C-alpha positions as CSV (number, residue, x, y, z in Angstrom):
1,X,47.9,-22.1,54.5
2,X,45.9,-23.2,51.4
3,X,46.8,-19.9,49.7
4,X,50.4,-20.7,49.5
5,X,49.9,-24.2,48.1
6,X,46.9,-23.6,45.9
7,X,47.1,-21.0,43.2
8,X,46.4,-20.1,39.6
9,X,49.2,-19.7,37.2
10,X,49.2,-16.8,34.5
11,X,47.6,-19.2,32.0
12,X,44.7,-19.9,34.4
13,X,45.8,-23.4,35.4
14,X,45.9,-24.6,39.0
15,X,49.4,-24.6,40.5
16,X,51.2,-25.0,43.9
17,X,53.2,-21.7,44.5
18,X,55.2,-23.2,47.4
19,X,56.1,-26.3,45.3
20,X,57.3,-23.9,42.5
21,X,59.4,-21.9,44.9
22,X,61.0,-25.1,46.4
23,X,61.8,-26.4,42.8
24,X,63.4,-23.0,41.9
25,X,65.4,-22.9,45.1
26,X,66.7,-26.4,44.6
27,X,67.8,-25.5,41.0
28,X,69.5,-22.3,42.1
29,X,71.4,-24.1,44.9
30,X,72.7,-26.7,42.4
31,X,73.5,-24.1,39.7
32,X,74.8,-21.3,42.1
33,X,72.2,-19.0,40.5
34,X,70.1,-16.1,41.8
35,X,69.8,-16.0,45.6
36,X,66.7,-13.8,46.1
37,X,63.9,-14.3,43.5
38,X,61.6,-16.6,45.4
39,X,58.3,-14.8,46.2
40,X,54.8,-15.9,47.0
41,X,52.1,-13.2,46.9
42,X,49.3,-14.4,49.0
43,X,46.8,-11.9,47.8
44,X,46.7,-12.9,44.2
45,X,43.2,-12.0,43.2
46,X,42.9,-15.0,40.9
47,X,43.6,-17.5,43.6
48,X,41.7,-16.1,46.6
49,X,38.0,-16.7,47.0
50,X,36.6,-13.4,48.4
51,X,33.1,-13.5,49.7
52,X,31.1,-10.3,49.7
53,X,28.5,-9.6,52.4
54,X,27.1,-6.2,51.5
55,X,30.2,-4.0,51.4
56,X,32.3,-6.1,53.8
57,X,35.1,-8.3,52.4
58,X,35.6,-11.5,54.2
59,X,38.3,-14.1,53.9
60,X,41.0,-11.6,52.9
61,X,44.3,-12.8,54.4
62,X,46.4,-10.9,56.9
63,X,49.5,-12.5,55.5
64,X,50.3,-10.7,52.2
65,X,53.7,-11.8,51.0
66,X,56.5,-14.3,51.6
67,X,60.0,-13.8,50.3
68,X,62.6,-16.7,50.5
69,X,66.3,-15.9,50.1
70,X,69.4,-18.0,50.1
71,X,72.4,-16.9,52.2
72,X,75.6,-15.9,50.3
73,X,77.1,-19.3,50.7
74,X,73.7,-21.0,50.1
75,X,73.8,-22.8,53.4
76,X,70.8,-21.0,55.0
77,X,67.3,-20.1,53.9
78,X,66.1,-16.7,55.1
79,X,62.4,-15.8,55.1
80,X,60.7,-12.4,55.2
81,X,56.9,-12.2,55.7
82,X,54.7,-9.2,55.2
83,X,51.4,-8.9,57.1
84,X,48.7,-6.3,56.3
85,X,47.7,-6.3,60.0
86,X,48.7,-8.3,63.0
87,X,47.5,-8.4,66.6
88,X,50.7,-8.7,68.6
89,X,48.9,-9.9,71.7
90,X,46.7,-12.5,70.3
91,X,48.2,-13.6,66.9
92,X,51.9,-12.6,66.5
93,X,53.5,-15.5,68.4
94,X,51.4,-18.1,66.6
95,X,52.1,-16.5,63.3
96,X,55.8,-16.4,64.0
97,X,55.7,-20.0,65.0
98,X,53.9,-21.0,61.8
99,X,56.4,-19.0,59.7
100,X,59.3,-20.7,61.5
101,X,57.8,-24.1,60.8
102,X,57.2,-23.2,57.1
103,X,60.8,-22.0,56.9
104,X,62.1,-25.1,58.5
105,X,60.2,-27.4,56.1
106,X,61.3,-25.5,53.0
107,X,64.9,-25.5,54.2
108,X,64.7,-29.2,54.9
109,X,63.2,-29.8,51.4
110,X,66.1,-28.0,49.7
111,X,68.8,-29.5,52.0
112,X,70.0,-26.5,53.9
113,X,69.3,-25.0,57.4
114,X,66.9,-22.2,58.3
115,X,68.4,-18.7,58.6
116,X,66.9,-15.5,59.7
117,X,63.1,-14.9,59.9
118,X,61.8,-11.3,59.5
119,X,58.2,-10.3,59.9
120,X,56.8,-6.9,59.0
121,X,53.3,-5.7,59.8
122,X,52.0,-2.7,58.0
123,X,49.4,-2.3,60.7
124,X,50.1,-3.5,64.2
125,X,47.6,-3.9,67.1
126,X,48.5,-4.4,70.8
127,X,45.1,-5.1,72.2
128,X,44.6,-7.2,75.4
129,X,41.6,-9.3,75.0
130,X,39.5,-11.2,77.5
131,X,41.2,-14.6,78.3
132,X,44.6,-13.5,76.9
133,X,46.9,-12.5,79.7
134,X,50.6,-12.5,80.5
135,X,50.6,-16.2,81.3
136,X,49.0,-17.2,78.0
137,X,51.5,-15.1,76.0
138,X,54.4,-16.5,78.0
139,X,53.3,-20.0,77.3
140,X,53.2,-19.3,73.5
141,X,56.7,-17.7,73.7
142,X,58.1,-20.7,75.6
143,X,56.5,-23.1,73.0
144,X,58.1,-21.1,70.2
145,X,61.5,-21.1,71.9
146,X,61.3,-24.8,72.4
147,X,60.5,-25.3,68.7
148,X,63.4,-23.1,67.7
149,X,65.8,-25.1,69.9
150,X,64.6,-28.4,68.3
151,X,65.5,-27.0,64.9
152,X,69.2,-26.5,65.8
């Protein structure tokens, strides 16, 4: 989460990419401007501390990119997320819940409601791991659905 609120601008100064997107969205809603130019690239090499241990990169995020878009009538905020890789058994539901919460917060900040949420993974895994079974996954899905219902 720190990668979307702590960044470095082109001049090398600290910035908050999410705050910048929210400010631009507010401005465009008020001015009826561009609907789809609100991006956060999570893999900005200037803002991500990568630790090398021999030849292995650690700390590189799975979430790569966030794209916020306004609906045609500017009443909804759509969010598209791109993941480099995602484990659909162990991580996807939690990631989707986190994205839905982020979308809801940004929508609330700009005074509109959340719209569609799309998540792409360029590498998907479906591995069942010890301790993660059907019951655990169903609990996560139920929690996500309950959260979604609260947002309506």
